[in-house]
PAGUPA-145160 format. One record per atom (N, C-alpha, C): residue number from 1; x, y, z. Coordinates in steps of 0.1 Angstrom, whole numbers. Example, Ala and Ser with C-alpha at 12.3 -4.5 7.8 and 13.67 -1.06 7.14 Angstrom:
# residues 2
 pos    px    py    pz
   1   132   -57    78
   1   123   -45    78
   1   132   -33    78
   2   128   -22    71
   2   137   -11    71
   2   129     0    79
# end
This chain:
# residues 337
 pos    px    py    pz
   1   738  -650  -520
   1   727  -654  -512
   1   724  -643  -502
   2   711  -641  -500
   2   707  -631  -490
   2   701  -639  -478
   3   706  -636  -466
   3   703  -643  -454
   3   695  -635  -445
   4   684  -641  -439
   4   676  -634  -429
   4   679  -642  -416
   5   684  -635  -406
   5   689  -641  -394
   5   681  -636  -382
   6   676  -646  -374
   6   670  -642  -361
   6   681  -643  -351
   7   685  -632  -345
   7   696  -632  -335
   7   709  -629  -341
   8   710  -618  -349
   8   722  -615  -356
   8   732  -608  -348
   9   729  -604  -335
   9   739  -597  -327
   9   745  -606  -316
  10   740  -618  -315
  10   745  -627  -304
  10   759  -632  -307
  11   764  -639  -298
  11   778  -644  -299
  11   780  -652  -312
  12   771  -661  -314
  12   772  -670  -326
  12   766  -663  -339
  13   755  -656  -337
  13   748  -649  -348
  13   757  -639  -355
  14   764  -631  -347
  14   772  -620  -352
  14   784  -626  -359
  15   790  -636  -354
  15   801  -642  -360
  15   798  -648  -373
  16   786  -655  -374
  16   781  -661  -386
  16   778  -650  -397
  17   772  -639  -392
  17   768  -628  -401
  17   781  -622  -407
  18   791  -620  -399
  18   804  -615  -405
  18   810  -624  -415
  19   809  -637  -413
  19   815  -646  -422
  19   806  -647  -435
  20   793  -647  -434
  20   785  -646  -446
  20   789  -634  -454
  21   790  -622  -448
  21   794  -610  -455
  21   808  -611  -461
  22   817  -617  -454
  22   831  -618  -459
  22   831  -627  -471
  23   822  -636  -472
  23   821  -646  -483
  23   812  -641  -495
  24   808  -628  -494
  24   800  -622  -505
  24   785  -623  -504
  25   780  -628  -493
  25   766  -628  -491
  25   761  -615  -484
  26   748  -613  -484
  26   743  -602  -476
  26   734  -607  -465
  27   733  -599  -454
  27   726  -604  -442
  27   717  -593  -437
  28   705  -596  -434
  28   696  -587  -426
  28   691  -595  -414
  29   690  -588  -403
  29   688  -595  -390
  29   679  -587  -381
  30   672  -595  -372
  30   664  -589  -362
  30   670  -594  -349
  31   672  -585  -339
  31   678  -589  -326
  31   673  -580  -315
  32   674  -585  -303
  32   670  -577  -291
  32   680  -566  -288
  33   676  -554  -284
  33   685  -545  -279
  33   689  -549  -265
  34   700  -544  -259
  34   709  -534  -264
  34   721  -542  -269
  35   729  -535  -277
  35   742  -541  -282
  35   752  -540  -270
  36   759  -552  -268
  36   770  -551  -259
  36   780  -541  -263
  37   786  -534  -253
  37   796  -523  -256
  37   808  -530  -262
  38   812  -525  -274
  38   823  -530  -281
  38   821  -542  -289
  39   809  -547  -290
  39   806  -559  -298
  39   809  -557  -313
  40   816  -566  -319
  40   819  -564  -333
  40   808  -568  -343
  41   798  -560  -343
  41   786  -562  -352
  41   789  -558  -366
  42   787  -566  -376
  42   791  -562  -390
  42   783  -549  -394
  43   791  -539  -399
  43   784  -527  -403
  43   776  -529  -415
  44   779  -539  -423
  44   772  -541  -436
  44   759  -548  -433
  45   756  -553  -421
  45   744  -561  -419
  45   732  -551  -417
  46   721  -554  -423
  46   709  -546  -422
  46   702  -551  -409
  47   702  -543  -399
  47   698  -547  -386
  47   685  -540  -381
  48   676  -548  -376
  48   664  -543  -370
  48   663  -547  -355
  49   661  -538  -346
  49   660  -541  -332
  49   646  -544  -329
  50   644  -554  -321
  50   631  -558  -316
  50   630  -573  -313
  51   618  -577  -308
  51   616  -590  -304
  51   608  -597  -316
  52   614  -606  -322
  52   607  -613  -334
  52   594  -619  -329
  53   593  -623  -317
  53   580  -629  -312
  53   569  -619  -311
  54   572  -606  -311
  54   562  -596  -311
  54   557  -592  -325
  55   564  -596  -335
  55   561  -592  -349
  55   549  -600  -354
  56   541  -594  -362
  56   530  -601  -369
  56   535  -610  -380
  57   527  -619  -384
  57   531  -628  -396
  57   534  -619  -408
  58   526  -609  -410
  58   528  -600  -422
  58   542  -593  -421
  59   545  -588  -409
  59   558  -582  -407
  59   570  -591  -409
  60   568  -603  -404
  60   579  -613  -407
  60   580  -617  -421
  61   569  -618  -428
  61   569  -621  -442
  61   576  -610  -450
  62   573  -598  -447
  62   579  -586  -453
  62   594  -586  -451
  63   598  -590  -440
  63   613  -591  -437
  63   620  -602  -445
  64   613  -613  -447
  64   619  -624  -453
  64   618  -624  -468
  65   609  -617  -474
  65   608  -617  -488
  65   621  -612  -495
  66   625  -619  -505
  66   637  -615  -512
  66   649  -622  -506
  67   647  -629  -495
  67   659  -637  -489
  67   659  -651  -494
  68   671  -657  -493
  68   672  -671  -497
  68   674  -681  -486
  69   678  -676  -474
  69   681  -685  -463
  69   676  -678  -450
  70   670  -686  -442
  70   667  -682  -428
  70   676  -689  -418
  71   682  -682  -409
  71   691  -687  -399
  71   684  -684  -385
  72   681  -695  -378
  72   675  -693  -365
  72   686  -695  -354
  73   691  -684  -349
  73   703  -684  -340
  73   699  -679  -326
  74   687  -682  -322
  74   682  -678  -309
  74   676  -690  -302
  75   670  -687  -290
  75   664  -698  -282
  75   670  -698  -268
  76   666  -707  -260
  76   672  -708  -247
  76   677  -722  -244
  77   687  -723  -235
  77   692  -736  -232
  77   689  -739  -217
  78   695  -750  -212
  78   692  -755  -199
  78   697  -746  -188
  79   705  -736  -191
  79   711  -728  -180
  79   702  -717  -176
  80   691  -714  -184
  80   682  -704  -180
  80   671  -710  -172
  81   668  -704  -160
  81   658  -710  -151
  81   644  -705  -154
  82   635  -714  -153
  82   621  -711  -155
  82   612  -718  -144
  83   601  -713  -141
  83   591  -720  -132
  83   587  -733  -138
  84   584  -743  -130
  84   579  -755  -135
  84   564  -753  -141
  85   561  -760  -151
  85   569  -770  -159
  85   578  -763  -169
  86   591  -766  -168
  86   601  -759  -177
  86   599  -761  -191
  87   593  -773  -195
  87   591  -776  -209
  87   583  -766  -216
  88   574  -759  -209
  88   566  -749  -215
  88   574  -737  -221
  89   585  -734  -213
  89   594  -723  -218
  89   601  -728  -230
  90   606  -740  -230
  90   613  -745  -242
  90   604  -746  -254
  91   591  -749  -252
  91   581  -750  -262
  91   580  -736  -268
  92   579  -726  -259
  92   577  -712  -264
  92   589  -706  -272
  93   601  -709  -267
  93   613  -702  -273
  93   620  -711  -283
  94   619  -724  -282
  94   627  -733  -291
  94   619  -740  -302
  95   606  -743  -299
  95   598  -752  -307
  95   588  -744  -315
  96   579  -736  -308
  96   569  -729  -314
  96   574  -719  -325
  97   586  -713  -323
  97   591  -704  -334
  97   594  -711  -346
  98   598  -724  -345
  98   601  -732  -357
  98   588  -734  -365
  99   578  -738  -358
  99   565  -740  -364
  99   559  -728  -370
 100   563  -717  -366
 100   558  -704  -372
 100   567  -699  -383
 101   580  -698  -380
 101   590  -692  -389
 101   592  -700  -402
 102   593  -713  -401
 102   596  -720  -413
 102   585  -720  -424
 103   572  -722  -420
 103   562  -720  -430
 103   561  -706  -436
 104   564  -696  -427
 104   564  -682  -433
 104   576  -681  -442
 105   587  -687  -439
 105   599  -686  -448
 105   596  -692  -462
 106   589  -703  -461
 106   586  -710  -474
 106   576  -701  -482
 107   566  -695  -475
 107   557  -686  -481
 107   564  -674  -488
 108   574  -670  -481
 108   581  -658  -486
 108   591  -661  -497
 109   593  -674  -501
 109   602  -677  -511
 109   616  -681  -507
 110   618  -682  -494
 110   631  -687  -489
 110   632  -701  -492
 111   644  -706  -496
 111   647  -719  -500
 111   655  -727  -490
 112   661  -721  -480
 112   670  -728  -471
 112   667  -723  -457
 113   669  -732  -447
 113   668  -728  -433
 113   679  -736  -425
 114   685  -728  -416
 114   695  -734  -407
 114   691  -731  -393
 115   690  -742  -385
 115   685  -741  -371
 115   697  -745  -362
 116   700  -736  -352
 116   710  -740  -342
 116   704  -748  -331
 117   708  -761  -330
 117   702  -770  -320
 117   713  -774  -310
 118   711  -786  -305
 118   720  -791  -294
 118   725  -805  -297
 119   738  -807  -292
 119   743  -821  -294
 119   736  -831  -285
 120   728  -826  -275
 120   720  -836  -267
 120   710  -843  -276
 121   706  -837  -286
 121   696  -844  -295
 121   704  -856  -302
 122   716  -854  -306
 122   724  -864  -312
 122   726  -876  -302
 123   729  -873  -290
 123   731  -884  -280
 123   718  -891  -276
 124   707  -883  -276
 124   694  -890  -273
 124   691  -900  -284
 125   695  -898  -296
 125   693  -908  -307
 125   703  -919  -306
 126   716  -916  -303
 126   726  -926  -303
 126   726  -934  -291
 127   721  -930  -280
 127   722  -937  -267
 127   708  -938  -261
 128   699  -945  -268
 128   685  -946  -263
 128   684  -953  -249
 129   693  -961  -245
 129   693  -968  -232
 129   694  -958  -221
 130   699  -946  -223
 130   700  -936  -212
 130   687  -929  -210
 131   677  -930  -219
 131   664  -924  -218
 131   665  -909  -215
 132   674  -903  -223
 132   676  -888  -222
 132   663  -880  -225
 133   655  -884  -234
 133   643  -877  -238
 133   633  -877  -226
 134   632  -889  -220
 134   622  -891  -210
 134   627  -884  -197
 135   639  -883  -194
 135   644  -878  -181
 135   647  -863  -181
 136   649  -857  -193
 136   654  -843  -193
 136   645  -835  -202
 137   637  -825  -196
 137   629  -817  -205
 137   636  -809  -216
 138   648  -804  -213
 138   655  -797  -223
 138   659  -806  -234
 139   664  -817  -231
 139   668  -826  -242
 139   656  -830  -251
 140   645  -833  -244
 140   633  -836  -251
 140   629  -825  -261
 141   630  -813  -256
 141   627  -801  -264
 141   636  -800  -276
 142   648  -803  -275
 142   658  -802  -286
 142   655  -813  -296
 143   651  -824  -292
 143   648  -835  -301
 143   635  -831  -309
 144   625  -826  -302
 144   613  -822  -308
 144   615  -810  -318
 145   624  -800  -314
 145   627  -789  -322
 145   633  -794  -335
 146   643  -804  -334
 146   649  -809  -346
 146   639  -816  -355
 147   631  -825  -349
 147   621  -832  -357
 147   612  -823  -364
 148   608  -812  -357
 148   598  -802  -362
 148   605  -795  -374
 149   617  -791  -373
 149   624  -783  -383
 149   625  -792  -396
 150   630  -804  -394
 150   633  -813  -405
 150   621  -817  -413
 151   610  -817  -406
 151   597  -821  -412
 151   592  -811  -423
 152   598  -799  -422
 152   593  -788  -432
 152   602  -789  -445
 153   612  -797  -445
 153   620  -798  -458
 153   612  -804  -469
 154   614  -800  -481
 154   608  -806  -493
 154   617  -803  -505
 155   613  -806  -517
 155   621  -805  -528
 155   626  -791  -531
 156   619  -781  -525
 156   622  -767  -527
 156   627  -760  -515
 157   628  -767  -504
 157   632  -761  -491
 157   641  -770  -483
 158   654  -766  -482
 158   664  -774  -475
 158   665  -770  -461
 159   665  -779  -452
 159   666  -776  -437
 159   677  -784  -431
 160   685  -777  -423
 160   696  -783  -416
 160   695  -779  -401
 161   698  -788  -392
 161   699  -785  -378
 161   713  -788  -374
 162   720  -779  -367
 162   733  -781  -362
 162   733  -785  -348
 163   737  -797  -345
 163   737  -802  -331
 163   750  -798  -324
 164   749  -786  -318
 164   761  -780  -313
 164   765  -784  -299
 165   778  -786  -296
 165   782  -789  -283
 165   787  -777  -275
 166   797  -779  -266
 166   803  -768  -259
 166   810  -758  -269
 167   807  -745  -268
 167   813  -735  -277
 167   821  -725  -269
 168   833  -722  -273
 168   841  -713  -266
 168   846  -701  -275
 169   846  -690  -269
 169   850  -677  -275
 169   842  -666  -269
 170   846  -654  -271
 170   840  -643  -264
 170   835  -632  -274
 171   825  -624  -269
 171   821  -612  -276
 171   822  -601  -266
 172   830  -591  -269
 172   832  -580  -260
 172   819  -574  -255
 173   818  -573  -242
 173   806  -567  -236
 173   795  -577  -233
 174   796  -590  -236
 174   786  -599  -234
 174   791  -610  -223
 175   783  -613  -213
 175   786  -622  -203
 175   787  -636  -208
 176   798  -643  -207
 176   799  -657  -212
 176   790  -666  -204
 177   785  -677  -210
 177   777  -687  -203
 177   785  -694  -193
 178   798  -694  -195
 178   807  -702  -186
 178   810  -695  -173
 179   803  -684  -170
 179   803  -678  -157
 179   797  -687  -147
 180   788  -695  -151
 180   782  -705  -142
 180   792  -715  -138
 181   801  -720  -147
 181   811  -729  -143
 181   821  -723  -133
 182   825  -710  -135
 182   833  -703  -126
 182   827  -703  -112
 183   814  -700  -111
 183   807  -699   -99
 183   807  -713   -92
 184   805  -723   -99
 184   805  -737   -93
 184   819  -740   -88
 185   829  -737   -95
 185   843  -740   -91
 185   847  -732   -79
 186   842  -719   -78
 186   845  -711   -67
 186   839  -715   -54
 187   828  -723   -55
 187   821  -728   -43
 187   827  -741   -38
 188   837  -747   -45
 188   843  -759   -40
 188   854  -756   -30
 189   858  -766   -23
 189   869  -764   -13
 189   881  -758   -19
 190   888  -749   -12
 190   899  -742   -17
 190   910  -752   -22
 191   915  -750   -34
 191   925  -758   -40
 191   921  -771   -46
 192   907  -774   -46
 192   902  -786   -51
 192   891  -784   -62
 193   892  -792   -72
 193   880  -792   -82
 193   875  -807   -82
 194   863  -808   -77
 194   857  -822   -77
 194   849  -824   -89
 195   853  -833   -97
 195   847  -835  -110
 195   847  -849  -114
 196   838  -854  -122
 196   838  -868  -126
 196   848  -870  -138
 197   851  -883  -140
 197   858  -886  -153
 197   848  -886  -164
 198   854  -882  -176
 198   845  -881  -188
 198   851  -870  -196
 199   843  -865  -205
 199   847  -854  -214
 199   836  -850  -224
 200   839  -841  -232
 200   829  -835  -241
 200   835  -831  -255
 201   826  -830  -264
 201   829  -824  -277
 201   828  -809  -276
 202   836  -802  -284
 202   836  -787  -284
 202   841  -781  -297
 203   839  -768  -298
 203   845  -761  -309
 203   845  -746  -305
 204   851  -738  -314
 204   852  -723  -311
 204   841  -716  -318
 205   839  -704  -314
 205   829  -695  -321
 205   831  -694  -336
 206   844  -692  -339
 206   847  -691  -354
 206   843  -703  -361
 207   846  -715  -355
 207   843  -727  -362
 207   827  -729  -363
 208   820  -725  -352
 208   806  -725  -353
 208   800  -717  -364
 209   806  -705  -366
 209   802  -696  -377
 209   804  -703  -390
 210   816  -710  -391
 210   819  -717  -404
 210   809  -728  -407
 211   804  -735  -397
 211   794  -746  -399
 211   781  -740  -402
 212   777  -728  -397
 212   765  -722  -400
 212   765  -718  -415
 213   775  -711  -419
 213   776  -707  -433
 213   777  -719  -442
 214   784  -730  -438
 214   786  -742  -446
 214   772  -749  -448
 215   764  -749  -437
 215   751  -756  -438
 215   742  -748  -447
 216   743  -735  -446
 216   734  -726  -455
 216   738  -728  -470
 217   750  -730  -473
 217   755  -731  -487
 217   754  -745  -492
 218   758  -755  -483
 218   760  -768  -489
 218   749  -778  -486
 219   741  -776  -476
 219   731  -786  -472
 219   720  -787  -483
 220   716  -800  -486
 220   705  -803  -495
 220   696  -813  -487
 221   683  -810  -488
 221   673  -819  -481
 221   672  -816  -466
 222   669  -826  -459
 222   667  -825  -444
 222   678  -833  -437
 223   686  -825  -430
 223   698  -832  -423
 223   701  -825  -410
 224   704  -834  -400
 224   709  -829  -387
 224   724  -833  -387
 225   732  -823  -383
 225   747  -825  -383
 225   752  -824  -369
 226   757  -836  -364
 226   764  -835  -351
 226   778  -828  -353
 227   780  -818  -345
 227   791  -809  -347
 227   802  -810  -336
 228   814  -812  -340
 228   825  -812  -330
 228   838  -809  -338
 229   847  -802  -332
 229   860  -800  -338
 229   871  -805  -329
 230   868  -806  -316
 230   877  -811  -306
 230   870  -820  -296
 231   876  -830  -291
 231   871  -838  -280
 231   881  -839  -269
 232   877  -832  -258
 232   886  -831  -246
 232   880  -838  -234
 233   889  -845  -226
 233   885  -850  -214
 233   883  -839  -204
 234   875  -841  -193
 234   873  -830  -184
 234   886  -826  -177
 235   895  -836  -175
 235   908  -832  -169
 235   916  -822  -178
 236   916  -825  -191
 236   923  -816  -200
 236   916  -802  -201
 237   903  -803  -201
 237   895  -790  -201
 237   898  -782  -188
 238   897  -789  -177
 238   898  -782  -164
 238   912  -776  -162
 239   922  -783  -168
 239   936  -777  -167
 239   937  -763  -173
 240   930  -762  -185
 240   929  -748  -191
 240   921  -739  -183
 241   910  -744  -177
 241   901  -735  -169
 241   909  -730  -157
 242   916  -739  -150
 242   923  -735  -138
 242   934  -724  -142
 243   940  -726  -153
 243   950  -716  -157
 243   944  -702  -159
 244   932  -702  -165
 244   925  -690  -168
 244   920  -683  -155
 245   917  -692  -145
 245   912  -686  -132
 245   924  -682  -123
 246   936  -684  -128
 246   948  -680  -120
 246   951  -690  -109
 247   947  -703  -110
 247   950  -713  -100
 247   955  -725  -108
 248   966  -724  -115
 248   971  -735  -123
 248   974  -748  -115
 249   977  -747  -102
 249   981  -758   -94
 249   969  -765   -87
 250   957  -760   -90
 250   945  -766   -84
 250   944  -781   -87
 251   941  -789   -77
 251   940  -803   -79
 251   927  -808   -83
 252   926  -817   -93
 252   914  -823   -97
 252   911  -836   -90
 253   900  -837   -83
 253   897  -850   -76
 253   885  -856   -83
 254   886  -868   -88
 254   875  -875   -95
 254   865  -880   -85
 255   852  -877   -88
 255   841  -882   -80
 255   834  -893   -87
 256   829  -902   -80
 256   821  -914   -86
 256   808  -909   -90
 257   801  -917   -99
 257   788  -913  -104
 257   778  -912   -93
 258   779  -921   -83
 258   769  -921   -72
 258   770  -908   -64
 259   782  -903   -62
 259   784  -890   -55
 259   778  -879   -63
 260   780  -879   -76
 260   774  -869   -85
 260   758  -870   -84
 261   753  -882   -83
 261   739  -883   -82
 261   733  -878   -69
 262   741  -880   -58
 262   736  -875   -45
 262   736  -859   -45
 263   746  -854   -51
 263   747  -839   -53
 263   735  -834   -61
 264   732  -842   -72
 264   721  -839   -81
 264   708  -839   -74
 265   706  -849   -65
 265   694  -850   -57
 265   692  -837   -48
 266   703  -832   -43
 266   702  -820   -35
 266   698  -808   -44
 267   704  -807   -56
 267   700  -797   -65
 267   686  -798   -69
 268   681  -810   -71
 268   667  -811   -76
 268   657  -807   -64
 269   660  -810   -52
 269   652  -806   -41
 269   652  -791   -39
 270   664  -785   -41
 270   665  -771   -40
 270   656  -764   -50
 271   657  -769   -63
 271   649  -763   -73
 271   634  -764   -70
 272   630  -776   -66
 272   616  -778   -62
 272   611  -769   -51
 273   619  -766   -42
 273   616  -758   -30
 273   615  -743   -35
 274   623  -739   -45
 274   623  -725   -50
 274   613  -723   -61
 275   606  -734   -65
 275   595  -732   -75
 275   600  -733   -90
 276   612  -738   -93
 276   615  -739  -107
 276   620  -753  -110
 277   620  -756  -122
 277   624  -770  -127
 277   636  -769  -136
 278   645  -778  -134
 278   658  -777  -142
 278   656  -785  -155
 279   661  -779  -166
 279   659  -785  -179
 279   667  -798  -180
 280   678  -799  -173
 280   685  -812  -173
 280   684  -817  -159
 281   677  -828  -157
 281   676  -834  -144
 281   689  -836  -137
 282   692  -830  -126
 282   706  -831  -120
 282   710  -845  -116
 283   701  -853  -113
 283   705  -867  -110
 283   708  -875  -122
 284   700  -874  -132
 284   703  -880  -145
 284   715  -874  -152
 285   719  -862  -149
 285   731  -855  -155
 285   743  -863  -152
 286   743  -871  -141
 286   755  -879  -138
 286   759  -889  -150
 287   749  -894  -156
 287   751  -903  -168
 287   759  -896  -179
 288   755  -884  -181
 288   761  -876  -192
 288   775  -871  -188
 289   777  -866  -176
 289   789  -860  -172
 289   800  -871  -169
 290   796  -883  -167
 290   806  -894  -164
 290   809  -902  -176
 291   806  -897  -188
 291   810  -904  -200
 291   817  -895  -209
 292   823  -900  -220
 292   829  -891  -230
 292   818  -888  -241
 293   812  -877  -240
 293   803  -873  -251
 293   810  -867  -262
 294   817  -876  -269
 294   826  -872  -280
 294   819  -874  -294
 295   822  -866  -303
 295   816  -867  -317
 295   827  -866  -327
 296   826  -875  -337
 296   835  -875  -348
 296   836  -861  -355
 297   847  -856  -359
 297   848  -843  -364
 297   845  -841  -379
 298   842  -852  -385
 298   842  -851  -400
 298   829  -843  -405
 299   818  -843  -397
 299   807  -835  -401
 299   810  -820  -401
 300   817  -816  -391
 300   821  -801  -390
 300   830  -798  -402
 301   840  -807  -404
 301   849  -805  -415
 301   842  -804  -428
 302   832  -813  -431
 302   825  -813  -443
 302   817  -800  -445
 303   813  -793  -434
 303   806  -781  -435
 303   816  -769  -436
 304   829  -771  -435
 304   838  -760  -438
 304   846  -755  -425
 305   844  -762  -414
 305   852  -758  -402
 305   867  -761  -404
 306   875  -751  -400
 306   889  -753  -402
 306   896  -752  -388
 307   908  -757  -386
 307   915  -757  -373
 307   915  -743  -367
 308   914  -744  -353
 308   914  -731  -346
 308   921  -734  -332
 309   923  -724  -324
 309   930  -725  -312
 309   920  -727  -300
 310   916  -739  -298
 310   906  -742  -288
 310   911  -738  -274
 311   924  -740  -271
 311   929  -737  -258
 311   927  -722  -255
 312   931  -714  -264
 312   930  -700  -262
 312   915  -696  -261
 313   906  -702  -269
 313   892  -699  -268
 313   886  -702  -255
 314   890  -713  -249
 314   886  -717  -236
 314   891  -707  -225
 315   904  -705  -226
 315   911  -696  -217
 315   904  -682  -217
 316   902  -676  -229
 316   896  -663  -230
 316   881  -663  -224
 317   874  -674  -227
 317   860  -675  -222
 317   860  -675  -207
 318   869  -683  -201
 318   869  -684  -186
 318   874  -671  -180
 319   884  -665  -186
 319   890  -653  -180
 319   879  -642  -180
 320   871  -641  -190
 320   860  -631  -190
 320   850  -635  -180
 321   847  -648  -179
 321   838  -653  -169
 321   842  -649  -155
 322   855  -650  -152
 322   860  -646  -139
 322   857  -631  -137
 323   860  -623  -147
 323   857  -609  -145
 323   843  -606  -143
 324   834  -614  -149
 324   819  -612  -147
 324   816  -616  -133
 325   822  -627  -128
 325   819  -633  -115
 325   823  -624  -104
 326   835  -617  -106
 326   841  -609   -96
 326   836  -594   -97
 327   828  -591  -107
 327   823  -578  -109
 327   833  -568  -115
 328   844  -574  -120
 328   854  -566  -127
 328   850  -560  -140
 329   840  -567  -146
 329   835  -563  -159
 329   820  -562  -159
 330   814  -552  -164
 330   800  -550  -165
 330   796  -555  -179
 331   788  -566  -179
 331   785  -572  -192
 331   770  -575  -194
 332   766  -576  -206
 332   752  -578  -209
 332   749  -593  -206
 333   738  -595  -199
 333   734  -609  -195
 333   727  -616  -207
 334   728  -629  -207
 334   720  -637  -216
 334   705  -636  -213
 335   698  -634  -224
 335   683  -632  -223
 335   675  -644  -226
 336   664  -645  -220
 336   656  -657  -222
 336   646  -655  -234
 337   652  -652  -245
 337   644  -650  -257
 337   654  -652  -269
# end
């Protein structure tokens, strides 16, 4: 199989590209410069630097011709700040590209597409009483992205969307998204971590790459796959985080949902004052954070994910995040494209 990947040098894209190559496939990719220093980018990958959004349809068609599978491994999530209305940014980076790339892929003779989505789309479908689509612009965008992608599937074009949860692992030279968590914990009273009861689904970068390759090879028709390899409570997760931060004895104090909502109201007012809108409404976030957003692991296993060391992946991610937070490491920032 020949794979065309949007975002082949990112944390997930590069890991998937290497696995594709290791399994005998070929990969060509387009990605934004610059490469993080020391990043393990596959030497066998045909790489073009640039912004795919700036390419013409003819240029994209030329790149995709001769390929069998399109992997969309870019986009933005709720941690990137945008001016209000934030949904316009999600439309630009997460939804409009699907409406453009998938028809071009079909025109170019590509027969498969894999889109990296979010597990929020899964819970929006599973828990309609929480009104996640109505309350959170980011979650609404991921649901629309998924619906948009799957609608392009037909007898000659298989489409899969991976509903991805928390992902842990590092890429040398790239700033982890978990730096935000380190910043939040550092702002709390010394010796205390105030967090709700609950937990989340998660997996490692390697396991994510395995599910990407598995979806490209195994998926038939239109399918969204909720992905998880581990389900950890916040307490278990934070115990690892504290160790990585060098404060293993830090105490976890559980806060009630109403307390989280009050904090969220403060965050919402701050955002409004500064002229930006949060993709996840911070008041409504309490519903999500105070529950176990767990996912059965069988979907990931069916796509080829194998056991990995999640504790080490979390530890390494947080340790590098601490270095980024303290300025001990100069790292490439996450880009809003």
